[in-house]
N, C-alpha and C positions, 0 to 999 in steps of 0.2 A: 277389197271387194272381190267376191268370188261368184262362180256361176251355179254353185250348189250349196244348199244349207248345211249339209253334212261337212263340207270342207270348212265352212265358216265356224262351225262348232268345234272342229278339230283345232283350228288356228286359235280360237278363243281359249281353249284349254291349254294349249302350248304357251300362249302369252301369260296366262295366269300362273303357270308353273314357273316362268321366268321372273315375272314382276310381283307376284304375290298380291298383297293388299295395297300396294303403292298406288294403283290406279283402279278406277271402276271400269267394268267391261260391259258392253251391250251387244245385242244381236238384233239386227233388222232383217227379217225374212218373212215368209208367208205365215209362219207360226209364232213369231216373236216380234214385238214392236217396242224395243228398248231404245229410245231416242237419246236420252240423257246419260252420257257416259264419257269418260276420258278417252277410251279407245272403243271404237265401234266397228263391228264386223257385219258386213251387209252382203246380201246377194245382189247381183247386178239387176235381176228382174225387179226387185223391190225398189232399189235406188233409182232405176230408170223411169219409174212411174212419176209423172209430173206432181201428183199430190204428195208423194213421199219426198221427192227432191225439194219441194218448196217448204217443207218443214224445217229446212236448214238454210241459213244464210250462205251465200256463195263462198264466203271466206271462213266458214266454221271449222274447217279441217286444216291442220298444219301439213299433213302428208296424206296422200291417198295411194294405197298400194293396190295394184290390179293383178290378181292372179291370172295366169295364162293370157298375158298381154297381147298375144297374137290375135285374140278376138277383138281387140280394141278398135278395129276398123268398122265394126258393125254399128248401125245407127243408134242402137240403145246405149252402147258405150260412149259414142260420140256426144250424145245428149248430155250425159253425165260429165264428161270431160269439158264440154263447152260451158256448162253451168258453173262448176266449182272452180275456185281460184285458190288452191292450197298455197301455203307459204313456200313449200319446197316442190 
């Protein structure tokens, strides 16, 4: 989860370079709504929206990685972290 779509796109490309076709990749942002994927890259702004968050079950993700975690104290990040229960 990142705060800018450009960063999410860069991370997605990097993961594709490493993992190739082994996984499917999705982007959830203002311009992309790919919900169904093995690995999802999302902007915090989209994931913090209640209607977007509720498209997922609380335990849908094994791991959630937050870019620039120093922002995690903000209410928007807290809503996300309080909703999801990743395995790790």
